[in-house]
N, C-alpha and C positions, 0 to 999 in steps of 0.2 A: 669495552666502549663506554664512554661517559653517557649519562642518562639523556642529556639534551640531543646529541647526535642520534642516539638510538631511537628516540621518539620521532625525530625527523625522518629517519629511514622507515620506521613502521608506518607513519602517516603517508609517506610517498608510496609505499608498497600497497596500502589499502586503496588509495586513489587509483593507482595503476591497475590493480586487479579489478576494481569496479569498472574502469574504462574498458578493459579487455573483456570482462564478463558481460557487460551490458551493451556493448557496441552492436552485436548482431541483432539484439532485440530492438534497439532504438532505430535501426536502419529503416524499418517499415512503419514506424509510428508517426510519421508526419514530416513536415518540411524541415524540421530542425536537425535531422540526421545526426552528425557528430559535432554539433555545436558545442564549443568549449564551455559556454555559459551553462548549458543544460548539464553537461558532464559535471561541472563544479557544483551545481545545485544538487544533483543526484548523489554526489559524493558526501555532501552534508547529511543527507537522509541516511545513507548507508552507514556512515560513522555513528550518527546519533541513535540508530536502531540496532546496531551490532550487539549491544548488551542484551537485547531481547531474544537472542538465540537461546538463551537459558530462560525458559518460561517463567520461573519464579521471579525473575527481575521485573517482568511485565506486571505480575500480580502485586509485587511490592510497590511499584510505581503507580498503582491505582487503575490499571486496565482490568476490566471485568469480562470474563469469558461468557460467550453466548453459544448457541447451537451452531453446528456445522451446516453450511449452506452449499448446496450443489443442485445442478439441473442436469437431467440425463442427456439433453441435447447440447447444452452450452459448455458444460464442465463444472468446475467447482470454484468456490472462493475460500472455503475452509471455515475454521472457527474464528469468529470475529471477537477480539478482545478490545473492548471499547472504553475509552476514557472521555466521558461526556464533557468534562471541563475543556477539552480540546476541540469540541465542535466549533466550527468557524475558523479554525487555524488554517492559514495558508503559508505557514512557516515550514520549509522543507524538513526541519529538525523535529517538528511536533505533529505527527499524524494523529488523528483521532482514533484510529483503529489499527491493530496489528492482526494479521491473518496467519493462522497456524493450520497445519495438518498433522494427523497422527503419524508418528515415526514407527519404525520396525520393532522397537523395543519398549513400547508403551509411552515414550516421550512425545512431546509435541514439538514440531519443527516450524520455525518462522519461515513463511513463504512470501509474504507481501505486506505492504502498508497501505493505508487508505486515509484520505482527508475527506471530511464531511462538513458541508457548509449549508446552513438553512437558507431557503429561498425567502427573500425579503417580503414579497407580497403573498406568499403561500398559495399561489395560483399555478396549476400545472401547465396552463396554456401560455404563460409568458416566461421569457428567459433573459430579460434585460440586465440581470445582475449575475449572469453566469460567470463564475470565477475561472481562472486558468492558472496553471503552474507548469513549469518546464516547457512552455510553448504549447501546451495541450489544454483544450477546454474541458472542464468537468462534465461528466454525464449527468443528465437530468434536465429540468427538475423532475423529481419522482416522489411518489408518496412515501411516507415513513414506513419502515419495515417492522416496527414494533409499536405497541400502544404508547402514545405520547410523543413519538418521533415526528418531527415536522416534515413538510414537503422540503426537499433538500437536493443538493448536488453532491456528487462524490467523484473522487479520482483515485484509482488504484495504481500502485507501482509495484511490479513484480521484481523487486530487487534481490530477493533471496531464493527464488526458484525461477528458472527459465519458463517463459510462457510462449508457446509457439504462435499464439494469436497476437503477441506484441507486449511490450513492456507496460503499456498503460491500458490494456484491455481489461474489462471488468471480470471476465470469466477465464479460467485456465483449464483446458481439457486434461491436464496432467494432475489436477488436484481432485481427490476423491474424499467422500465422507463415508463413515461406517454405516450410518443410516441417513440417507439424504433428507434434509429438511427441505420442503418445497421452496423453490426459488421465490423471492419477493417479487411482486409486480413492479416492473420498471417502465 
């Protein structure tokens, strides 16, 4: 098969598999349901982050690993690999964080992505600048989780591991950490 038709077939297969895999999770995530615009935007994220299934690609592209975050009652988020230059991005193809969990053979598996946007007035009591993507408002505002991190908003998308709490829920009860780092205050 010539290269151009093969690429088209592969792209169609990726979008179709994303649609099939993500549809049950999206159903409970709000009024957008199976909105074709949401599926198309999520497909952009899925395609752009597929290369990060191999963890060294994340490191090569400037994502810096942090500790694994979990809460005994809420579930886990996993290891956050953060790229500070992408803080503020609301581009579906450019999440500020990639979330990983430990695999069975010592590797790290990509489970989710996260966008992080600083709160304009840095006040926890106001939210007039709350961003949204995929028809979903970001969580927050919340204090920074590390020294120097501003008051911010964040949105998780569990594109690479099913989350029974929903595609955009912050915590996934199916994600565990070897030694749970206390959950950041939200």
